N, C-alpha and C positions, 0 to 999 in steps of 0.2 A: 522405501523411504516415502514418507508423506511430506509434500511441500504445500505449505499453507500461507496465503498472503492476506494481510489486512489492508483493505483499500477503502477509499472514500475521501470526503472533503477534509479540510484542515480542522484540527482541534476536535477530533471525534474519538480519540483514544487509541489510535493505531499503534503508536510506539509503546504505550503502557501495556496494551494487551499482548503485543508480540513478546515483550520482555517477560511478562508474567507467565505467558504460556510456555516459553522456553524454560523458565525456572520450574514450573509445575511438571514438565515432561523431561527434565534434566537434559536439555539439549541447547542448541544455539539459536539465536535470532539474528537476522541481518538488518542493521539499521538503515535508515534513509540517508544515502550519501549526500543528498542536496543540502542537508543541514550543515555538514562539514564544509562543503564547497562554498556555500553562500556566506557562512561565517568568515571564512578566510578571504573571500572576495571583498567583503566589507563595503559594499556599494551596490548600485543598480546592476541588474543582470540583463543579458540579452538572450535571444533564442539560441544563439551559438553556445552560451553557457549551459543551457538546458540540454543541448546535445552532448556536451562533455559530461554532464551529470548522468545522463542516460548511459553513456559508454561505461563509466565506472560502475554504476549500479548493475548493469548487465554483466560485466566481467565478474563482479563479486557474486552475483546470483548464480552464474554458471560455475564458478569455482566451488562454492559450497555445495552445489548440487551434485558434485562428483564424490562427496563424502559418503561414508557408510552409516551415517546417523539415521535413526528410525524416523525422526521428525526434524524439519527445519521450518522456522517461522520467519516470515518476511514482513517488515514494517512498512514496506512500500513495494511497488512493482511497476512494470511498464505502463499499466493502465493509468496510474497516478500521473506519470510523466506525459502520457498522451493527452489526458484531460487537461492538464496544466497548459500544454501548448495550445490546444483548441480554445480554451477559455481566455487565455491571455493574448494570443496572437491570431486567432481565427483559423488556424491550420495546424497540421501536425507533420513534421518531416517524415519522409518515407522510411528512413532508418528506424525510427521509433515505431511507426505502424508495423513494419516488418517484424520487429522484436516482439511487439504485442501479439501478433499473429502466431509466433512461434513459442511464446512463453507458455510453459506447462506448469500448472499448479493442480493439486488434487482438490483444493477447495479455496474459495475466496470468502472472506468475511467482509461484507460491505457494512461499514460502521455508520449508523444513523446519526442524525443531527439533533437529537433531543437532549443532549447534554450541554452544559454551559460552555460558552466560548472562553478559552484561556488565552489572554494576550501573550504575544510572543513577537519579537521584532521581525521574524522571518515569515509570519503569517499575514495574509493580505485580504481575505474576503469574509469577514465575519457576517455580513448581511446576505451573502450569496450561497450559503452552505446548502440550503434546500435545492436550489437550482443546480448546484454542482452534484449533489447526491443523485438527482434525476439523470444527469449525464453519465455518471458511473453505472447506474442501474441499466440504462439503455444500452451501454457498451457490453455489459456482462450478458444481458439477455440476447442481444443481436449476435454475439459471438458464441452463444450457447455454452458458456462456462458455468461450472457448478458453483453456486454461491448461496450464502445464507445472510440475511440482514440481521444485524445486531442492534438492538435498541435497549434503552434503560441505562441504569447506572453502570459504572465500570465493573463493580462486582457482579452484577446481573449479566453483563456481556461476557465476562470471564467464565462464569458458570455455564452459560449456554455454549460458548465456544469449546470449553473443556469437554462437555457432554458430547458434542458433535464429533470431536476428534477421537474420543474414546470409542464412540460408536463405529467410526470408520475402521478402527483396528480390529474389530471383531470378525 
């Protein structure tokens, strides 16, 4: 099984790409649980809420990873939750750090910020996407995780991601 995560700042195409890749490869994708949680919360969140989100995201990721599917695509991962904590609160809880250390993906697609920002009530940082991108890249490099940066339009990103995944199966 190949496990592939889309990561990076808000509004960079992670959800769209994960869903399209799952469709192209006739498999499943794991959505970002934070969307569901924060929509139901319907108000300000705390760092404890992010811990709850991380718990559910981790459980879902672990559950689907036990399947026999040839591919699974993840719309988010523990890196997103780690960077979110660092950026918003200046620290990251040990539980999330630990999960990030143990998270295993075959490939990360780090989505670039050259696409247009799409407003969404759950998104917070339209002006800080480049700064956030740098944090993601720094974490991926320092943890020596395999990753590819995706730039360009969504169709261009999809084409590059599909090519990389097909290459991995050879």
